[in-house]
C-alpha positions as CSV (number, residue, x, y, z in Angstrom):
1,M,-12.7,14.7,-22.4
2,K,-15.3,14.2,-19.7
3,I,-14.5,11.4,-17.3
4,A,-16.4,10.1,-14.4
5,V,-14.7,8.2,-11.5
6,I,-16.7,6.1,-9.2
7,G,-15.1,5.8,-5.7
8,T,-13.1,8.4,-3.9
9,G,-10.8,6.1,-2.0
10,Y,-7.1,6.0,-2.5
11,V,-7.1,4.9,-6.2
12,G,-10.1,6.8,-7.3
13,L,-9.1,10.1,-5.7
14,V,-5.5,10.0,-6.9
15,S,-6.6,8.9,-10.4
16,G,-9.3,11.6,-10.7
17,V,-7.1,14.3,-9.5
18,C,-4.3,13.3,-11.9
19,F,-6.6,12.9,-14.9
20,S,-7.9,16.4,-14.2
21,D,-4.3,17.7,-14.2
22,F,-4.0,16.1,-17.7
23,G,-6.6,18.6,-18.7
24,H,-9.7,16.4,-18.7
25,N,-13.0,17.3,-17.1
26,V,-13.3,14.9,-14.2
27,V,-16.3,14.3,-11.9
28,C,-15.6,12.0,-8.9
29,V,-18.6,10.2,-7.4
30,D,-19.1,8.6,-4.0
31,K,-22.1,7.4,-2.0
32,D,-20.6,8.7,1.3
33,P,-22.0,12.2,1.9
34,S,-19.5,13.1,4.5
35,K,-16.6,12.2,2.2
36,I,-18.0,14.3,-0.6
37,D,-18.6,17.2,1.8
38,K,-15.0,17.1,2.9
39,L,-13.7,16.9,-0.6
40,N,-15.9,19.9,-1.6
41,A,-14.5,21.8,1.3
42,G,-10.9,21.1,0.0
43,Q,-10.1,18.4,2.6
44,V,-8.3,15.2,1.5
45,P,-9.5,12.2,3.5
46,I,-6.2,10.3,3.0
47,Y,-2.6,11.3,3.5
48,E,-0.6,11.4,0.2
49,P,2.2,13.9,-0.3
50,G,1.2,16.6,-2.8
51,L,-2.4,15.4,-3.3
52,E,-4.1,18.3,-1.5
53,E,-2.3,20.9,-3.5
54,L,-2.9,19.2,-6.8
55,M,-6.6,18.7,-6.0
56,A,-7.0,22.4,-5.0
57,K,-5.3,23.5,-8.2
58,N,-7.7,21.5,-10.5
59,V,-10.8,22.3,-8.6
60,E,-10.0,26.0,-8.9
61,A,-9.3,25.5,-12.7
62,G,-12.8,24.1,-13.0
63,R,-11.6,20.7,-14.2
64,L,-12.4,18.7,-11.1
65,S,-15.5,18.3,-9.0
66,F,-17.0,15.9,-6.5
67,T,-20.6,14.7,-6.2
68,L,-23.1,12.2,-5.0
69,D,-25.0,12.5,-8.2
70,L,-24.0,9.7,-10.5
71,P,-26.5,10.4,-13.3
72,A,-25.1,14.0,-13.7
73,A,-21.5,12.6,-13.6
74,L,-22.3,10.2,-16.4
75,E,-24.0,12.8,-18.6
76,D,-21.8,13.3,-21.7
77,A,-19.0,11.3,-20.1
78,E,-16.8,9.3,-22.6
79,A,-15.4,7.0,-20.0
80,V,-16.3,6.0,-16.5
81,F,-13.7,4.5,-14.2
82,I,-14.8,2.0,-11.5
83,A,-12.4,2.6,-8.6
84,V,-14.3,1.0,-5.7
85,G,-12.9,-1.3,-3.0
86,T,-12.2,-5.0,-3.7
87,P,-11.5,-6.2,-0.1
88,T,-10.4,-9.8,0.6
89,R,-13.6,-11.8,1.2
90,R,-13.9,-13.4,4.6
91,G,-13.3,-17.1,4.6
92,D,-11.9,-17.8,1.1
93,G,-9.3,-15.1,0.4
94,H,-11.0,-14.1,-2.9
95,A,-11.5,-10.4,-3.9
96,D,-15.0,-9.2,-3.0
97,L,-16.5,-7.9,-6.2
98,T,-19.8,-6.7,-4.7
99,Y,-19.0,-3.0,-5.1
100,V,-17.6,-3.4,-8.7
101,M,-20.7,-5.2,-9.9
102,A,-23.1,-2.8,-8.2
103,A,-21.3,0.1,-9.9
104,A,-21.5,-1.7,-13.3
105,E,-25.3,-2.2,-12.9
106,E,-25.8,1.5,-11.9
107,I,-23.8,2.7,-14.9
108,A,-25.9,0.4,-17.2
109,T,-29.1,1.8,-16.0
110,L,-28.0,5.5,-16.1
111,A,-25.8,5.8,-19.2
112,K,-27.4,7.2,-22.3
113,N,-24.7,7.3,-24.9
114,Y,-21.7,5.2,-25.9
115,I,-19.3,4.9,-23.0
116,V,-16.1,3.0,-22.1
117,I,-16.5,1.4,-18.7
118,V,-13.0,1.1,-17.2
119,T,-12.2,-1.1,-14.2
120,K,-9.4,0.6,-12.2
121,S,-10.0,-1.6,-9.1
122,T,-7.8,-4.7,-8.8
123,V,-10.0,-7.6,-9.8
124,P,-9.5,-11.3,-10.5
125,V,-9.0,-12.5,-14.0
126,G,-12.3,-12.7,-15.9
127,T,-14.0,-9.9,-14.0
128,N,-14.1,-7.4,-16.9
129,R,-16.0,-10.0,-19.0
130,K,-18.4,-10.4,-16.1
131,V,-18.8,-6.6,-16.0
132,K,-19.6,-6.6,-19.7
133,Q,-22.3,-9.4,-19.1
134,T,-23.7,-7.5,-16.2
135,V,-24.1,-4.2,-18.1
136,H,-25.5,-5.9,-21.2
137,K,-28.1,-7.8,-19.1
138,A,-29.1,-4.6,-17.2
139,N,-29.4,-2.5,-20.4
140,P,-29.2,-4.5,-23.7
141,D,-29.6,-1.3,-25.7
142,L,-26.6,0.6,-24.3
143,A,-23.6,1.1,-26.6
144,F,-20.5,0.5,-24.5
145,D,-17.1,-1.2,-24.2
146,V,-15.2,-2.4,-21.2
147,A,-11.5,-1.9,-20.5
148,S,-9.1,-3.0,-17.8
149,N,-6.7,-0.4,-16.5
150,P,-5.0,-1.6,-13.4
151,E,-3.2,0.9,-11.1
152,F,0.4,0.6,-10.1
153,L,0.5,3.4,-7.4
154,R,2.9,3.3,-4.5
155,E,1.4,4.9,-1.4
156,G,3.5,7.9,-0.6
157,A,4.6,8.3,-4.2
158,A,1.3,8.0,-6.0
159,I,1.3,11.2,-7.9
160,D,4.8,10.7,-9.3
161,D,3.8,7.1,-10.2
162,F,0.7,8.4,-12.1
163,M,2.5,11.2,-13.9
164,R,5.7,9.3,-14.6
165,P,4.7,5.7,-14.7
166,D,6.9,2.7,-15.5
167,R,4.1,1.7,-17.8
168,V,0.3,2.1,-18.3
169,V,-1.5,-1.2,-18.9
170,V,-4.8,-1.1,-20.9
171,G,-6.8,-4.2,-21.7
172,V,-9.5,-3.8,-24.4
173,Q,-11.6,-5.7,-26.8
174,T,-12.2,-3.1,-29.6
175,D,-10.3,-0.5,-31.5
176,R,-12.9,2.1,-30.4
177,A,-12.2,1.5,-26.7
178,A,-8.4,1.5,-27.4
179,D,-8.8,5.0,-29.1
180,V,-10.7,6.4,-26.1
181,M,-8.1,5.1,-23.7
182,A,-5.3,6.4,-25.9
183,E,-6.9,9.9,-25.8
184,I,-7.2,9.7,-22.0
185,Y,-3.5,8.9,-21.6
186,R,-2.4,11.0,-24.5
187,P,-0.2,13.3,-22.3
188,L,1.8,10.3,-21.2
189,F,2.0,8.9,-24.7
190,L,3.4,12.2,-26.0
191,R,6.1,12.0,-23.4
192,D,7.1,8.4,-24.4
193,F,5.9,6.6,-21.3
194,P,5.2,3.0,-22.3
195,I,1.5,2.2,-22.9
196,V,0.9,-1.6,-23.0
197,V,-2.3,-2.5,-24.8
198,T,-3.4,-6.1,-24.2
199,D,-6.6,-8.2,-24.0
200,L,-8.7,-8.0,-20.9
201,E,-7.4,-11.1,-19.2
202,S,-3.7,-10.3,-19.7
203,A,-4.2,-6.8,-18.2
204,E,-5.9,-8.3,-15.1
205,M,-3.2,-10.9,-14.7
206,I,-0.3,-8.3,-15.1
207,K,-1.5,-6.6,-11.9
208,Y,-1.6,-9.7,-9.8
209,A,1.6,-11.2,-11.2
210,A,3.5,-7.9,-10.6
211,N,2.4,-7.5,-7.0
212,A,3.0,-11.2,-6.2
213,F,6.5,-11.0,-7.7
214,L,7.4,-7.9,-5.6
215,A,6.0,-9.5,-2.5
216,T,8.1,-12.6,-3.3
217,K,11.2,-10.4,-3.6
218,I,10.6,-8.8,-0.2
219,T,9.9,-12.2,1.5
220,F,13.0,-13.8,-0.1
221,I,15.4,-11.2,1.3
222,N,13.7,-11.5,4.7
223,E,14.3,-15.2,4.7
224,I,17.9,-14.6,3.6
225,A,18.2,-12.0,6.5
226,A,17.2,-14.7,9.0
227,L,19.9,-17.0,7.6
228,C,22.4,-14.1,7.7
229,E,21.8,-13.7,11.5
230,R,22.6,-17.4,12.1
231,T,25.7,-17.4,9.8
232,G,27.3,-14.1,10.5
233,A,26.6,-12.5,7.1
234,D,25.3,-9.0,6.7
235,V,22.0,-8.8,4.8
236,K,22.7,-5.2,3.7
237,Q,25.9,-6.3,2.0
238,V,24.3,-9.4,0.6
239,A,21.4,-7.4,-0.9
240,K,23.8,-4.9,-2.4
241,G,25.8,-7.6,-4.0
242,M,22.6,-9.2,-5.3
243,G,21.0,-6.0,-6.5
244,L,24.0,-5.1,-8.7
245,D,23.0,-8.0,-11.0
246,G,20.9,-6.4,-13.7
247,R,18.7,-9.5,-13.8
248,I,17.7,-9.0,-10.2
249,G,17.9,-5.3,-9.5
250,N,18.2,-3.5,-6.2
251,K,14.5,-2.6,-5.5
252,F,12.5,-4.4,-2.9
253,L,15.6,-6.0,-1.4
254,H,15.4,-4.2,1.9
255,A,15.0,-6.6,4.8
256,G,12.4,-5.7,7.4
257,P,9.5,-7.0,9.5
258,G,7.4,-8.2,6.6
259,Y,5.2,-6.5,4.0
260,G,1.8,-5.0,4.6
261,G,-0.4,-2.3,3.1
262,S,-3.4,-2.2,0.8
263,C,-2.1,-4.3,-2.1
264,F,0.4,-7.0,-1.4
265,P,-1.5,-8.9,1.3
266,K,-4.8,-8.7,-0.6
267,D,-3.4,-9.4,-4.1
268,T,-1.3,-12.4,-3.1
269,K,-4.3,-14.0,-1.4
270,A,-6.5,-13.3,-4.4
271,L,-3.9,-14.8,-6.8
272,A,-3.6,-17.9,-4.7
273,R,-7.3,-18.2,-4.8
274,I,-7.4,-17.7,-8.6
275,G,-4.8,-20.5,-8.9
276,Q,-6.9,-22.9,-6.7
277,E,-10.0,-22.2,-8.7
278,N,-8.3,-23.0,-11.9
279,A,-6.5,-26.1,-10.6
280,V,-3.1,-24.4,-11.0
281,P,-1.9,-23.9,-7.4
282,M,0.3,-20.8,-7.0
283,Q,2.7,-22.6,-4.7
284,I,5.3,-19.9,-4.6
285,T,2.7,-17.2,-3.8
286,E,1.1,-19.4,-1.2
287,A,4.6,-19.9,0.4
288,V,5.2,-16.1,0.4
289,I,1.9,-15.5,2.3
290,K,2.8,-18.1,4.9
291,V,6.4,-17.0,5.3
292,N,5.4,-13.3,5.5
293,E,3.1,-14.0,8.5
294,E,5.9,-16.0,10.1
295,I,8.3,-13.1,9.7
296,K,6.0,-10.7,11.4
297,R,5.6,-13.1,14.3
298,S,9.4,-13.7,14.5
299,M,9.8,-10.0,15.2
300,V,8.0,-10.5,18.5
301,D,10.5,-13.2,19.5
302,K,13.3,-10.7,18.7
303,L,11.8,-8.1,21.0
304,L,11.2,-10.7,23.7
305,D,14.9,-11.7,23.7
306,L,15.8,-8.0,24.2
307,C,13.4,-7.8,27.1
308,D,15.0,-10.8,28.9
309,G,12.2,-13.2,28.0
310,S,9.3,-11.1,29.4
311,F,7.4,-8.0,28.3
312,N,5.6,-7.8,31.6
313,G,6.0,-4.4,33.2
314,K,8.3,-3.2,30.5
315,I,7.9,0.2,28.8
316,V,8.3,-0.1,25.1
317,A,8.5,2.8,22.7
318,V,7.4,2.1,19.1
319,L,8.5,4.5,16.4
320,G,6.2,4.3,13.4
321,V,3.1,2.1,12.9
322,T,2.0,2.7,9.3
323,F,3.0,-0.1,6.9
324,K,5.5,2.3,5.2
325,P,6.5,5.9,5.5
326,N,4.6,8.8,3.8
327,T,1.2,7.2,4.2
328,D,-1.4,6.9,7.0
329,D,-2.4,3.4,5.8
330,M,-2.2,0.7,8.5
331,R,-3.7,-2.2,6.5
332,D,-1.9,-5.4,7.4
333,A,1.0,-3.4,8.9
334,P,3.5,-5.4,11.0
335,A,2.6,-3.1,13.9
336,L,-0.8,-4.8,14.0
337,T,1.0,-8.1,14.8
338,I,3.8,-6.8,17.0
339,I,2.1,-4.2,19.3
340,P,-0.8,-6.4,20.4
341,A,1.8,-9.1,21.3
342,L,3.6,-6.5,23.4
343,I,0.4,-5.4,25.2
344,G,-0.7,-9.0,25.6
345,G,2.6,-9.8,27.3
346,G,2.1,-7.0,29.8
347,A,4.1,-4.2,28.3
348,K,3.2,-0.5,28.4
349,V,3.5,0.7,24.9
350,R,4.1,4.2,23.7
351,V,3.7,5.0,20.0
352,T,4.7,7.9,17.8
353,D,4.0,8.2,14.1
354,P,3.7,11.3,11.9
355,Q,0.4,10.1,10.3
356,G,-0.5,6.8,12.0
357,R,-2.7,8.0,14.8
358,H,-5.8,8.7,12.7
359,E,-6.2,5.0,11.9
360,G,-4.1,3.7,14.8
361,E,-6.2,4.8,17.7
362,A,-9.0,2.4,16.7
363,L,-6.7,-0.4,15.5
364,L,-4.3,-0.3,18.5
365,P,-6.3,0.0,21.7
366,G,-4.3,0.3,24.9
367,V,-1.3,2.2,23.5
368,N,-0.2,5.7,24.7
369,W,0.3,8.1,21.7
370,V,3.1,10.7,22.1
371,E,4.4,13.6,20.0
372,D,7.9,12.4,19.2
373,A,10.6,9.7,19.5
374,Y,12.3,11.4,22.5
375,K,9.1,11.5,24.6
376,A,8.3,8.0,23.6
377,A,11.8,6.7,24.7
378,R,12.0,8.5,28.0
379,N,12.4,5.9,30.8
380,A,11.6,3.2,28.3
381,D,13.1,-0.3,28.5
382,L,13.2,-0.8,24.7
383,V,12.8,1.3,21.6
384,V,11.5,-0.4,18.5
385,L,12.0,1.4,15.1
386,L,9.2,-0.1,13.0
387,T,8.6,2.4,10.1
388,E,11.4,4.3,8.4
389,W,9.9,7.8,8.4
390,N,12.5,10.5,7.7
391,E,11.9,11.8,11.2
392,F,13.5,8.5,12.5
393,R,16.5,8.4,10.2
394,A,18.6,11.0,11.9
395,L,17.7,10.6,15.6
396,D,20.0,11.8,18.3
397,L,20.7,8.2,19.6
398,K,22.8,9.5,22.5
399,R,19.9,11.6,23.7
400,I,17.5,8.7,23.4
401,A,19.9,6.2,25.2
402,K,20.6,8.7,28.0
403,H,17.0,9.0,29.1
404,M,16.0,5.3,28.8
405,A,15.6,3.1,31.8
406,T,17.6,0.4,29.9
407,P,19.0,1.6,26.6
408,R,18.0,-1.2,24.1
409,M,16.9,-0.8,20.5
410,A,15.3,-3.1,17.9
411,D,16.0,-1.4,14.6
412,L,13.6,-3.4,12.3
413,R,14.4,-1.3,9.3
414,N,18.3,-1.4,9.5
415,I,18.6,2.4,9.6
416,Y,21.4,2.5,12.0
417,A,24.5,0.3,12.7
418,N,26.1,-1.5,15.7
419,K,28.8,1.2,15.9
420,D,26.2,4.0,16.0
421,A,24.3,2.3,18.8
422,K,27.4,1.4,20.8
423,K,28.8,5.0,20.5
424,A,25.4,6.4,21.6
425,G,25.5,4.3,24.8
426,F,23.0,1.5,24.0
427,Q,23.5,-1.7,25.9
428,S,21.9,-3.8,23.2
429,Y,21.0,-3.2,19.5
430,V,19.5,-5.7,17.2
431,S,18.5,-5.3,13.5
432,I,17.4,-7.5,10.6
433,G,19.9,-9.9,9.0
434,R,22.9,-8.5,10.9
435,L,24.7,-9.7,14.1
436,P,23.3,-8.0,17.2
437,M,25.4,-5.7,19.4
438,H,25.4,-6.3,23.1
439,S,27.4,-4.5,25.8
440,S,30.0,-7.3,25.9
441,S,30.8,-7.3,22.1
442,D,31.2,-5.1,19.1
C-alpha cells in the first residue's frame, strides 16, 4: 500500500518508519525544510533507540522517503495519517487542533481519489467528526473516510511498542475504511496482536482514558510514598505487595518525583477540559494533575532539608534531566521544576545526562553541563539522582562520596539503598517513600 504521513515529529516519524518496515510504501511529509533535509541525509532529529538504523534500512529498500511535497505524497495514496502536534492550548488546557484541521483542509484540496484520512495525533473526543466536516466542506466531491488510530508509544521503547503492541485501536464509520486499516495493520493481525475496532468517539476516548489511568497510578503510589516516609513503611515493599494482585499489576507503581513527558501532562489536562465542557467533571484526573505538581515541588523541600535549609553557595550535581531514560524529551520533566528552584536559591548546579543537553541547554539556563556523574559530583555538597538512566544504576558510590565536599545524596528514583549509601561513606541519603539515612542512624 502507499501511505502518506503528515508530520515528522515523534509519532509521525516512528509510525512512518515502522509502517515502511511492514512493507508499505511510505512518504513522510513536513513543512520544515531543515527537518526534511536532515531526514534525507539520514539524520534522526529525535533520540529513540533503534530508530536511525530502522529508518536507514527502509530508505535503502526504497519503501521510505521524506518530502515537503504533499501533493506528490498524496498521489495514489490509500491512506494518509495526520500526526501533527496537538499542544496544550494556553489558558484553557484544551488540545490545540490548529495543525490537525489545517492538515485536513490541505488533504481535502489535494486528494484526487478515495482515501482514508487517519488521525494519529491525540485529539479530543469528537475531533474526527470535525475533520470529516472540514474535509467535506473544503471538497464536497472527494470520496473519503475518516479513521481514529491513537498511538500508544512509550518514548524509549517506541519501536517495540509499534511492532509488538498490547493492542491497536481503530475507530471507523464504514466497512471500507475498516478494510483499509486492516490491510495496513495486516502484519500485526497475522501475528495475533489484538486489533480493537470501535466507533470514532470510543477510539478517541480510549487514548485519554488509558493515559489518565496510568498517570493516576503513578500519582497514587507517589502519595503512598509520602505517607510511607511518615509512618516508617517502605514504598518499594508496599508497591511489590500491591503489584502482585492481578487486578492491580506491578507496572507504573514506581515512586518518583512525579510524571512528565509529552503525553501524561497534556492528556490529563485535555481530559479534564473535555469533562468540564460536557458538564461531567473528571474529578479524579483533576486531582491527579494537582497532586503531581505538588509532588514535583515537594522534591525541592527534600533537597532543601539535605542542604541544611539553604541552597545558597552549595554545589549540587544533578544526574539526569530528561523526564525518563532512553529519550531526549524534557517536556514537563521534574527537572524543570527542581533545577530552577536550586538556581533560584543560590546553588551552583552541575548537570549530566546522556541525551538531555540538546534540549536542556535552552530550558535550563545557568547550569554547568559536564560529561559524567563523577565530574559532576566532585567537590559537590549534594548529588541528586533524577533520571534512572542505566549509566546511573551502577555508580561507584564510594568514589563519588570520597570526592564530594559533603557526601549527601537524594536518590529520587530509589535505585540504591540506605546500606549501599552508608557503606560508600555518605553522610546522608534520602529516597522516595523510605526512611532516610543520616550518619547517626542506619
